[in-house]
N, C-alpha and C positions, 0 to 999 in steps of 0.2 A: 578472561578465561571462564566459560561457564563451569558450574558444579556436574554431579554425574544427575542428582535429583533435576535441577532445572533443565537440562539436556532430556530427560525422560519426559517432564514435563512438555516442551517441546514437541517431543514426540508423538506422546498422546493427544496433545492439540491438532498437530497437523494430520494426524489417523484419523481423528471423531471430525474433521472438516472433512475430508476426503470420502468418509462414510455418509454425513450428511448433503455432500454434494451428490453421489452416487443415488441416495434416496428419493431427494430434489427432482434429480432428471428422471425416477422411473416413474414417480408421480406425474409429472409432466408426460410423460411419454403415453401415461395410463388415458389422463384426462381428454389427451390430445385424440386418441384413438377412438375412443370411447363416446367424444361427447355429440358428436352426430347419431350415435345409434342409442344414446341413452333418451328415452321415448316416455313422456308423460301418460299415466292412465287417471282417466277419471272418472268418477260415479255418477248417473243421470243424464249425461248427455242423451242420451238416445231415450229417456225416457224411461227407463228400465234397469235399475240400478240393484235387481235381485235381493237386495239387503246387503247386497255387501258391506256398505258403512255401519250397518248396525251388528253385524255377525263379527267383522272384522276392524275394530277400529285401528287396529296397528299395521294392516296390509300396504305393502309398500303402494306409492303411488309413483314409482316411476323404477323402468326397469331394461332392459336391452334388448331392442329390436337392432340385431347385427344383420349390418346388410351388405352386399358388393355390387357395382355396378361393370361390367365387362363390356369393351366395345371391340366388336368383329368387324369384319368386311365391310358388311351390308345390316348390321343390326346392331343396337345395343340388348344389351340382358342384363335383368337386375334381380337380386336373391335377395330375399331377405328368410330371415332364420323368425320362426312365429309357431314354436311348438303348441301344440292344443287346440288348435283352431279347427275351422273348416270352411273350405271355401267361399261359404256363403255367410260368413262372417267379414268379409274382407269389401273394401268400395274402392275402386282406384278410379282416380282421374288422371288426363294429361294435358297440360294449356304449355303449347310450345317446347321446350325444355323443362319443364316442371312436370317430377310424378309426386303426385299426390297418394297416399294410402291409407285408408283410416278404416276404422272397424273397433269390434267389440271382443275382448276375449274372457270367456265368460268362466265363472269357477267351475273347477271340476270336484268340489268339495258335495258330500252327502252330507246332509242333514241330519246331525246327531252330536249327541253331548260330547264335547273333546273338548283340549285345551291343547294350543299349538305351541310349540317350544322353538321352531323358527320358520318364519314368514319373509321368503326372498321373491315370490311370485307377483307381479302385480297382475290384477285383472281390472276390467271396466274399460271404456269408449278409449282410445288412441289417434294421431294424425301423426303422419311422419310424411315431411317432404326429402324430395328426393333430386336433387339439379342432376340433368342428363346433359352428358357432352356434347350431344347433337339434338336438332329437332327430328322426331321423329315422326311416323304415319301412325297415329294411335287407333285408326280406324280397323286396321288389319294387324293389330297385337295379337298374340299368344300367352292364355296364362293358364297355369297349371299349380296345383298345392299337391307335395307330395313329400312324405317323411319330415314332414314340420316344417318345411321352405316352401314358400311362397315364389315362383319363377316369372316373370314376365319377361317375355322375347317381343320385343320394338322395333320392327323396319326403319330403318334411315331414312328420312326424307331424301329423294333426289332432285336435287336442284340443278336444273337447265344451263348447262353454262353457257349454251348457243344463242339463248334469247337477249333480245335487243332490248335495251332500257330507254 
């Protein structure tokens, strides 16, 4: 028969194991969700680093560019959050079912003597590849940038089902 102290130890161990299991599941979900959106930013890829590396040695090199790919009847719609950029900062290319988004996010900091106490925003050049669910007709894609979100509307390629091979 277990003593009261042994029962309490068993219950505490079980509760701690349950808490750790839930924390592990939470981190797995976060990693799974963010692994594709987590994007590397680098300095100097475009030959113009705007002094980022010298001014901000602790600047993050990774940041989230959260995206979504929506399939409609006749098109694929891709949206990517990229606040603080302009349409001219993006380069978009498509090859078969792979969409490549690249660009450069410029620092919005005015040069002045100051100290950062928190820096979570990344700046520099980036490239993000997004696998599309279908091949699209890139020649008639529509692209616009509004409210910090890049929107790309890609008509699906229509394959002739009646063609003879």
